[in-house]
C-alpha positions as CSV (number, residue, x, y, z in Angstrom):
1,M,106.0,110.5,64.0
2,H,108.5,109.4,61.5
3,G,111.0,107.2,63.3
4,R,114.4,107.9,64.8
5,Y,117.5,109.0,63.0
6,K,121.2,109.4,63.6
7,I,122.0,113.1,63.2
8,I,125.1,113.6,61.0
9,R,126.9,117.0,60.8
10,R,127.9,118.2,57.2
11,E,130.5,120.9,56.8
12,L,128.3,123.2,54.6
13,Q,128.0,127.0,54.9
14,E,124.2,127.3,54.2
15,N,121.3,126.1,56.3
16,I,120.8,122.7,54.6
17,W,118.8,119.6,55.6
18,L,120.0,116.6,53.6
19,L,117.7,113.5,53.4
20,P,117.7,110.3,51.5
21,E,115.1,110.4,48.7
22,D,112.8,107.7,50.2
23,L,112.7,109.7,53.5
24,M,111.9,112.9,51.6
25,N,109.0,111.1,50.0
26,N,107.8,109.8,53.4
27,L,107.9,113.3,54.8
28,K,106.3,114.8,51.6
29,L,109.2,117.1,51.0
30,K,110.4,118.4,47.7
31,E,114.1,119.3,47.0
32,H,115.0,122.9,47.5
33,S,111.8,123.7,49.5
34,I,112.3,125.9,52.6
35,V,111.0,124.5,55.9
36,T,111.5,125.2,59.6
37,I,113.1,122.8,62.0
38,N,112.5,123.2,65.7
39,C,114.6,121.5,68.5
40,G,113.5,122.4,72.0
41,S,113.1,126.2,72.0
42,A,115.5,126.6,69.1
43,S,114.4,127.1,65.5
44,A,116.1,127.3,62.1
45,G,114.9,127.8,58.6
46,V,116.5,125.2,56.2
47,K,116.6,124.3,52.6
48,V,115.8,120.7,51.8
49,R,118.2,118.8,49.6
50,K,118.6,115.2,48.6
51,S,121.5,113.3,50.0
52,P,124.2,112.9,47.4
53,E,125.1,109.4,48.5
54,A,124.1,106.7,46.1
55,S,122.7,104.4,48.8
56,P,122.1,106.6,51.8
57,S,120.9,105.0,55.0
58,L,117.2,105.5,55.9
59,T,118.2,105.7,59.6
60,R,120.2,108.9,59.4
61,I,119.7,112.5,58.3
62,E,122.3,115.2,57.8
63,L,122.3,118.8,58.9
64,S,124.8,121.5,57.9
65,S,127.1,122.9,60.7
66,P,125.2,126.3,60.8
67,V,121.9,124.4,61.5
68,M,123.6,122.2,64.2
69,E,124.9,125.4,65.9
70,T,121.6,127.3,65.7
71,L,119.6,124.3,67.1
72,K,122.4,123.6,69.6
73,I,122.4,119.9,68.7
74,P,125.4,118.1,70.1
75,D,127.2,115.5,67.9
76,N,126.5,111.8,68.2
77,V,122.8,112.0,68.9
78,T,119.8,110.1,67.6
79,L,116.5,112.0,67.4
80,L,112.9,111.5,66.6
81,V,111.3,113.4,63.8
82,K,107.8,114.9,64.2
83,R,105.9,116.7,61.4
84,E,104.1,119.6,63.0
85,N,102.6,121.0,59.8
86,P,103.6,120.8,56.1
87,H,106.4,123.3,56.5
88,T,107.5,122.7,60.1
89,F,109.3,119.7,61.7
90,R,110.5,119.0,65.2
91,L,113.6,117.1,66.2
92,G,113.7,115.7,69.7
93,P,112.8,115.1,72.4
94,V,115.0,117.5,74.3
95,I,114.9,116.5,77.9
96,G,116.4,118.6,80.7
97,V,117.3,117.2,84.2
98,L,117.1,120.0,86.8
99,T,119.2,119.2,89.8
100,F,121.1,120.7,92.8
101,A,123.7,123.3,92.1
102,G,126.3,121.2,93.9
103,H,125.7,118.3,91.4
104,V,126.7,120.3,88.3
105,P,129.3,119.4,87.4
106,D,130.7,117.7,90.6
107,A,128.2,114.8,90.9
108,L,127.1,114.1,87.3
109,K,127.8,110.4,87.8
110,F,124.3,110.1,89.4
111,Y,122.7,111.0,86.1
112,K,124.6,108.8,83.7
113,A,121.9,106.1,83.7
114,Y,119.3,108.7,82.6
115,A,121.6,109.8,79.8
116,R,122.1,106.3,78.6
117,A,118.3,105.6,78.7
118,A,117.9,108.6,76.3
119,R,120.9,108.0,74.1
120,N,118.9,106.4,71.2
121,C,115.9,108.7,71.3
122,G,116.8,112.3,72.2
123,I,119.0,114.9,73.8
124,L,119.3,114.7,77.6
125,Y,121.3,117.3,79.5
126,V,121.7,118.1,83.2
127,F,121.6,121.6,84.5
128,K,121.1,123.8,87.6
129,G,118.6,126.6,88.1
130,R,121.2,129.3,87.9
131,S,122.1,128.3,84.4
132,I,118.7,129.2,82.9
133,D,118.9,132.2,80.6
134,V,115.3,133.2,79.7
135,R,116.3,136.3,77.6
136,N,118.5,134.3,75.2
137,Q,116.5,131.0,75.6
138,V,119.6,129.0,76.4
139,I,120.6,126.8,79.3
140,E,124.1,125.9,80.2
141,G,124.4,122.2,81.1
142,Y,126.2,118.9,80.5
143,Y,125.5,116.3,77.9
144,Y,126.9,112.7,78.2
145,D,128.8,111.7,75.0
146,D,128.8,107.9,75.0
147,R,131.6,107.8,72.4
148,V,134.1,109.5,74.7
149,K,132.5,108.3,77.9
150,R,132.4,111.7,79.6
151,W,130.2,114.7,80.2
152,I,130.5,117.6,77.7
153,P,129.6,121.1,78.8
154,G,127.6,123.2,76.4
155,Q,124.7,125.6,75.8
156,F,121.3,123.9,75.0
157,P,117.9,125.1,73.9
158,F,115.1,125.2,76.5
159,P,113.9,121.6,76.7
160,D,110.6,120.1,75.6
161,A,110.2,118.5,79.1
162,V,112.0,118.6,82.4
163,I,112.7,116.0,85.0
164,D,113.1,117.7,88.4
165,K,115.5,115.9,90.7
166,C,115.7,118.7,93.3
167,Y,114.5,118.3,96.9
168,P,112.7,120.5,97.7
169,N,111.8,121.9,94.3
170,G,113.2,125.0,92.8
171,Y,109.9,126.8,92.1
172,I,111.7,129.9,90.9
173,S,113.4,127.7,88.3
174,H,110.0,126.3,87.4
175,A,108.6,129.7,86.8
176,R,111.5,130.7,84.6
177,L,111.3,127.5,82.6
178,E,107.6,127.7,82.1
179,K,107.9,131.1,80.5
180,I,109.4,129.3,77.5
181,I,108.2,125.7,77.6
182,G,104.7,126.3,79.0
183,K,102.8,124.5,81.8
184,N,102.7,120.8,82.6
185,K,106.0,120.0,81.1
186,I,108.0,119.7,84.4
187,F,107.9,116.6,86.6
188,N,108.3,115.8,89.5
189,K,106.5,119.1,90.0
190,K,106.5,118.6,93.8
191,T,109.1,116.4,95.4
192,M,108.6,117.4,99.0
193,I,105.1,116.1,99.8
194,D,105.1,116.8,103.5
195,K,102.8,114.9,105.8
196,L,100.2,117.7,105.9
197,D,100.0,117.8,102.1
198,F,99.6,114.1,102.1
199,L,96.9,114.1,104.7
200,N,94.9,116.9,103.0
201,A,95.1,115.2,99.6
202,L,93.9,111.8,100.7
203,D,91.4,113.0,103.2
204,T,89.0,113.8,100.4
205,D,88.9,110.2,99.1
206,P,86.8,107.9,101.3
207,I,88.4,104.7,100.1
208,L,92.0,105.8,100.6
209,K,91.1,107.5,103.9
210,S,90.2,104.1,105.2
211,Y,93.8,103.0,104.8
212,M,95.2,106.0,106.6
213,P,95.7,106.2,110.3
214,K,93.7,108.9,112.0
215,T,95.8,112.0,111.7
216,E,95.3,115.6,112.8
217,V,97.3,118.8,113.0
218,F,98.6,118.9,116.6
219,N,97.4,122.1,118.3
220,D,96.9,121.3,122.0
221,T,97.4,118.6,124.6
222,S,93.7,117.7,124.8
223,Q,94.2,116.0,121.4
224,L,97.0,114.0,122.9
225,M,95.0,112.7,125.8
226,T,91.9,112.0,123.6
227,M,93.9,109.9,121.1
228,L,95.8,108.1,123.8
229,Q,92.5,107.1,125.4
230,T,91.2,105.8,122.0
231,F,94.3,104.2,120.6
232,G,96.7,103.6,123.6
233,E,99.7,104.9,121.6
234,V,100.2,107.9,119.3
235,F,102.9,109.2,117.0
236,L,103.8,112.9,116.9
237,K,105.5,113.6,113.6
238,P,107.0,116.9,112.3
239,V,105.1,118.1,109.3
240,N,108.1,118.5,107.0
241,A,110.9,116.3,108.4
242,M,112.1,113.2,106.8
243,K,114.0,109.9,107.5
244,G,112.2,109.6,110.9
245,F,113.7,112.7,112.3
246,G,111.8,114.3,115.2
247,I,109.2,111.5,115.5
248,V,108.0,111.0,119.1
249,V,106.0,107.9,120.2
250,V,103.9,108.6,123.3
251,K,102.1,106.0,125.4
252,P,101.0,105.8,129.1
253,A,103.9,105.0,131.4
254,K,103.7,101.7,133.2
255,T,105.2,103.1,136.3
256,G,105.3,106.5,138.1
257,L,102.6,109.0,138.9
258,P,99.0,108.5,137.6
259,G,98.8,110.1,134.2
260,A,102.5,109.9,133.5
261,L,103.5,109.4,129.9
262,E,106.4,107.6,128.2
263,C,107.9,109.5,125.3
264,T,110.5,108.0,122.9
265,Y,112.3,109.5,120.0
266,A,115.3,108.4,117.9
267,D,118.7,110.2,118.2
268,H,120.7,108.8,115.3
269,D,121.1,105.1,116.1
270,R,119.7,105.1,119.7
271,N,116.4,105.7,121.3
272,I,115.9,108.4,123.9
273,T,113.0,107.8,126.4
274,I,111.7,110.6,128.6
275,F,109.0,110.3,131.2
276,I,106.7,113.3,131.8
277,N,104.1,113.7,134.5
278,S,101.7,116.0,132.6
279,P,100.7,116.3,129.0
280,E,101.7,119.9,128.9
281,E,105.4,118.8,129.2
282,I,105.1,117.2,125.7
283,H,106.1,120.5,124.1
284,S,109.6,120.4,125.7
285,V,110.0,116.8,124.5
286,L,109.1,117.8,120.9
287,L,111.6,120.7,121.1
288,R,114.3,118.3,122.1
289,A,113.4,115.7,119.5
290,A,113.1,118.1,116.6
291,G,116.0,120.5,117.6
292,R,113.7,123.5,117.2
293,K,110.1,124.4,117.2
294,R,108.3,122.7,114.3
295,P,104.7,122.2,113.3
296,Y,103.6,118.6,114.3
297,L,100.9,116.1,113.3
298,I,99.4,113.7,115.8
299,Q,98.7,110.2,114.4
300,Q,97.1,107.1,115.9
301,G,99.4,104.3,116.9
302,I,98.9,101.1,115.0
303,N,99.3,97.7,116.7
304,R,101.8,96.8,114.1
305,M,102.6,93.3,113.0
306,E,106.3,92.4,113.7
307,Y,108.9,90.4,111.9
308,K,111.7,88.8,113.9
309,G,110.9,90.9,116.9
310,G,110.7,94.3,115.3
311,P,108.4,96.5,113.1
312,F,108.6,96.3,109.3
313,S,107.2,98.3,106.4
314,I,107.0,97.9,102.6
315,R,108.1,100.7,100.3
316,I,106.1,100.5,97.1
317,W,107.3,102.4,94.0
318,A,104.9,104.1,91.6
319,M,106.2,105.6,88.3
320,K,104.7,106.9,85.1
321,D,105.5,105.1,81.9
322,G,105.8,106.4,78.3
323,S,102.0,106.7,77.9
324,G,101.6,108.8,81.1
325,Q,100.1,105.9,83.1
326,W,101.0,105.0,86.7
327,V,102.7,101.6,87.0
328,I,104.3,99.7,89.8
329,P,107.9,98.7,88.9
330,G,108.7,97.2,92.3
331,M,108.6,97.2,96.0
332,F,110.9,96.2,98.9
333,A,110.6,95.5,102.6
334,K,112.6,96.9,105.5
335,G,112.5,96.1,109.1
336,S,114.0,97.0,112.5
337,F,115.6,94.1,114.3
338,G,116.8,96.0,117.3
339,S,115.1,98.4,119.7
340,S,114.2,101.1,117.2
341,F,110.5,101.8,116.5
342,L,111.4,103.2,113.1
343,T,111.9,101.3,109.8
344,N,114.0,104.0,108.2
345,F,117.5,102.9,107.0
346,T,118.9,106.0,108.7
347,A,117.6,104.6,112.0
348,G,119.3,101.2,111.4
349,A,116.7,99.3,109.6
350,S,117.7,96.5,107.2
351,L,116.4,95.1,103.9
352,I,114.2,92.1,104.2
353,P,114.1,89.7,101.2
354,L,110.5,90.2,99.9
355,Q,109.9,86.4,99.4
356,E,111.1,85.7,102.9
357,L,108.7,88.3,104.3
358,F,105.8,87.0,102.2
359,D,106.5,83.4,103.4
360,F,106.1,84.8,107.0
361,L,103.2,87.2,106.3
362,I,100.7,85.4,104.0
363,P,99.8,82.6,106.5
364,L,98.9,85.3,109.0
365,I,96.6,87.5,106.9
366,P,93.3,86.9,105.1
367,Y,94.8,87.1,101.6
368,T,96.6,84.9,99.1
369,K,99.9,86.3,97.9
370,S,98.4,87.4,94.5
371,S,95.4,89.1,96.1
372,F,97.6,90.8,98.7
373,I,99.9,92.2,96.0
374,K,96.9,93.2,93.9
375,L,95.5,95.1,96.9
376,L,98.8,96.9,97.5
377,N,99.2,97.8,93.8
378,E,95.6,99.1,93.4
379,T,95.8,101.2,96.6
380,T,99.2,102.6,95.6
381,L,98.0,103.5,92.1
382,K,94.9,105.2,93.4
383,T,97.0,107.2,95.9
384,A,99.4,108.2,93.2
385,E,96.5,109.4,91.0
386,V,95.1,111.5,93.8
387,L,98.5,113.1,94.6
388,D,99.1,113.7,90.9
389,N,95.8,115.5,90.4
390,K,96.6,117.8,93.3
391,F,100.3,118.4,92.9
392,G,101.3,117.1,89.5
393,P,102.6,116.4,87.0
394,L,104.4,113.9,89.2
395,G,106.4,111.0,87.8
396,E,107.7,108.9,90.6
397,L,106.6,108.3,94.2
398,G,107.5,106.0,97.0
399,F,104.8,104.9,99.5
400,D,105.5,103.4,103.0
401,V,103.0,100.9,104.1
402,V,102.8,99.1,107.5
403,F,100.4,96.4,108.7
404,D,98.4,95.8,111.8
405,N,98.1,92.5,113.5
406,K,95.0,91.6,111.4
407,G,97.0,92.1,108.2
408,K,95.3,95.4,107.2
409,P,97.7,97.7,105.3
410,W,98.1,101.3,106.4
411,I,99.6,104.0,104.2
412,I,101.9,106.0,106.3
413,E,103.4,108.6,103.9
414,A,104.5,109.4,100.4
415,N,107.9,110.4,99.2
416,G,108.1,112.6,96.1
417,N,111.8,112.1,95.7
418,P,112.5,108.4,96.5
419,G,116.2,107.8,96.6
420,V,117.8,105.5,94.0
421,I,120.2,103.2,95.8
422,P,121.4,99.6,95.1
423,I,119.0,97.9,97.7
424,F,116.3,98.1,95.1
425,I,118.0,95.4,93.0
426,Q,116.3,92.1,93.9
427,K,115.1,89.1,92.0
428,D,111.4,89.7,92.7
429,Y,111.6,92.7,90.2
430,P,114.5,92.0,87.9
431,L,113.6,94.8,85.4
432,W,113.4,97.4,88.2
433,P,117.0,98.7,88.1
434,V,116.6,99.6,84.4
435,Q,113.0,100.9,84.7
436,L,114.1,103.3,87.5
437,Y,115.8,105.4,84.7
438,E,113.9,104.4,81.6
439,Y,110.4,105.3,82.9
440,P,111.3,108.9,83.7
441,V,112.9,109.3,80.3
442,D,109.9,107.7,78.6
443,Y,107.5,109.9,80.5
444,A,109.5,113.0,79.7
445,T,109.4,111.9,76.1
446,Y,105.6,111.6,76.4
447,L,105.3,115.1,77.9
448,A,107.5,116.5,75.1
449,G,104.9,115.3,72.6
450,F,107.0,112.5,71.1
């Protein structure tokens, strides 16, 4: 790697690469030699020439307009230079952000922070799946020009690496991209990690399995009665729903006929409770809760520790850094202070200041604050590695953890597309708001080979 350089356009007709003499020496280039420059999937043969300036800057290189057009390099970018062999050099990285069709160009504001994270070390553009042209190896997208403070449309080469922000993933787009860029250059490779995927992945690891509630695919009512007898309360969860939608809590009814069951599910901001007299009636309850027939899991209820009269959970973030390693940039707590049994924000949960929760929690559990955070971090990183090995490359995950009355953490689920919203900004993790965007760009740079 040979540092980063501001790319300057020169109005010349030939394919020319102009460099200061010292940089030519560093790159072992001779004037008038012919070399190849690659940028993403684009390639151009160029003639090397020494910059005519008396004191050229070592932090910039110049390319003639035909080369800029062939490589589809926008103006006002800073790129890294990589020597691939004595006669071939790569400029980059070129990072593509694959997103929803409705976001391009109408919601590009969500991606400005990614563009700014890449402004001093690459080309980052946002595109939708329909814009991929495999035959001509170009993609139509938008690049943020920081000079004019707006998104500029254009055609770009296929990228060196892709950040997938779709939910669920566009696997057809993945296949088309991988024809050109190859395998293992797209993350997040799987954003919708449904509850069955999560269960099957972690079920093979004995350590992680001990932190998971007993969970099975729900097939018949005998499972319901067996788990109720064992745990006293069970959760029935749609395999592929999110934000708490369709979850039904079942427990023995305190009144009514022997064997009667109390079933509760959330309908927007209110709870609906239905009493049934036989376990066979649970199917009609699931149909009402989910709106249509869905596959369900059955999960043991946990005698959850409460905070201010309601359940709480901790969302722990895991991301890959510029060396491809999983790190924990932050975590936050959320709780339900009303009648809801869910800690989803869509169900009315509220943010709990993390230090405030720890002040309450630590005296009640057999850990110091540092050992408790270490346990959460280690468990989260191990879980991320297992999921990454099965579904990766992944780059960012959110894990929801609850606690029983003895303080034991239980991993409830993983989110492969954790939303980026302002609640994450808190004093416990002051760098988190920046790292949310820098880490994906850094990891894409790593996947790109830079």
